[in-house]
C-alpha positions in Angstrom: 0.0 0.0 0.0 2.8 2.4 0.8 4.1 2.0 -2.8 0.7 3.1 -4.2 0.7 6.1 -1.8 4.2 7.0 -2.9 2.9 7.0 -6.5 0.1 9.3 -5.6 2.5 11.6 -3.7 4.7 11.8 -6.8 1.8 12.7 -9.0 0.8 15.4 -6.5 4.4 16.7 -6.4 4.5 16.9 -10.2 1.2 18.9 -10.3 2.3 21.3 -7.6 5.8 21.7 -9.0 4.6 22.3 -12.5 2.1 24.9 -11.3 4.7 26.6 -9.2 7.2 26.7 -12.0 4.7 28.2 -14.4 3.8 30.9 -11.9 7.5 31.5 -11.3 8.4 31.9 -15.0 5.3 33.5 -16.4 3.8 35.3 -13.4 5.0 38.7 -12.4 6.0 37.7 -8.9 7.4 40.8 -7.3 6.8 42.2 -3.8 4.9 45.1 -5.3 2.6 42.9 -7.3 1.9 40.7 -4.3 1.2 43.6 -2.0 -1.3 45.1 -4.4 -4.7 43.8 -3.7 -6.7 44.0 -7.0 -9.9 46.1 -7.1 -12.9 44.0 -7.6 -15.6 45.6 -9.7 -18.5 44.3 -11.7 -16.3 43.3 -14.6 -13.8 41.4 -12.5 -16.1 39.7 -10.0 -16.0 36.5 -12.1 -12.2 36.3 -11.6 -12.6 36.7 -7.8 -15.1 33.9 -7.8 -12.8 31.4 -9.6 -10.9 30.3 -6.4 -14.2 29.8 -4.5 -15.8 27.9 -7.3 -12.7 25.8 -7.8 -12.6 24.9 -4.1 -16.3 24.0 -4.0 -16.3 22.1 -7.3 -13.1 20.2 -6.6 -14.4 19.1 -3.1 -17.8 18.2 -4.6 -16.1 16.0 -7.3 -13.8 14.4 -4.8 -16.6 13.5 -2.3 -18.9 12.3 -5.0 -16.3 9.9 -6.3 -15.6 8.6 -2.8 -19.3 8.0 -2.3 -19.2 5.5 -5.2 -16.7 3.3 -3.5 -18.2 0.1 -2.0 -17.6 0.3 1.8 -17.1 -3.5 1.9 -13.9 -3.3 -0.1 -10.5 -3.5 1.5 -8.5 -0.3 1.8 -6.1 -1.3 -0.9 -8.9 -2.0 -3.3 -10.3 1.5 -2.7 -7.0 3.2 -3.6 -7.4 3.3 -7.4 -10.7 5.2 -7.1 -9.2 7.4 -4.4 -6.3 8.2 -6.7 -8.6 9.1 -9.6 -10.7 11.3 -7.3 -7.6 13.1 -6.0 -6.3 13.7 -9.5 -9.6 15.2 -10.5 -9.6 17.4 -7.4 -6.1 18.6 -8.1 -6.7 19.2 -11.8 -9.7 21.5 -11.0 -7.5 23.5 -8.6 -4.6 23.6 -11.0 -6.9 24.7 -13.9 -8.3 27.5 -11.7 -4.8 28.7 -10.9 -3.9 28.8 -14.6 -7.1 30.6 -15.5 -6.3 33.3 -13.1 -2.7 33.6 -14.3 -3.5 33.8 -18.0 -6.8 35.5 -18.0 -6.4 38.0 -15.2 -2.8 38.4 -14.0 -3.9 41.1 -11.5 -5.4 38.3 -9.5 -2.2 36.4 -9.1 -2.5 36.5 -5.4 -5.6 34.4 -5.5 -3.8 31.9 -7.8 -1.0 31.6 -5.2 -3.6 30.9 -2.5 -5.0 28.1 -4.7 -1.5 26.7 -5.0 -1.0 26.8 -1.3 -4.2 25.0 -0.7 -3.2 22.4 -3.4 0.1 21.9 -1.5 -1.8 21.2 1.7 -3.8 18.5 0.0 -0.7 16.3 -0.1 -1.7 12.7 0.2 -0.5 10.9 3.4 -1.5 7.5 4.7 -3.4 9.1 7.5 -5.3 11.5 5.2 -6.2 8.6 2.8 -7.4 6.4 5.7 -9.5 9.2 7.1 -11.0 10.1 3.7 -11.8 6.4 3.0 -13.1 5.5 6.4 -15.8 8.2 6.2 -17.1 6.2 3.2 
C-alpha cells in the first residue's frame, strides 16, 4: 500500500511543482505585485469567484467519487478510485490557478492561494485512511 501512496504523492508533487514553475516563470511575482490587492468591480467579480468555485467544485467532485466506493472493499482496493478522485480534485484547482494567471494576472495572489491549498492536499497515509473511512 505504501508503494501506491508514494505513486500518488509523486503525481501530487508533479502537479504542484509544475504549477509553481509556471507561476515563477510566467507570473510577475514581485513584492509590489503581491502587496497590491486588486480592485474587484462588476467586470472582474467572475475572476474573484474562480478560487471559491474551484474549491467548491473540486471538493464536490472528490466527495462524489468517494461515495461511489463500495464500503465493503479493503482499503487497498479503494485506492485506485481514491487516486482518480484526488487527481480530478487537483486538476480543477490547477486549472483555476492557470485561468487566473493567464486571463487576469492582476489576481495572481488568488492563484497563489489556490497553489498553497493544493500543496496542503498532499496525500498521506493518515489522510487517505481518514477520507476512505468516512465512506
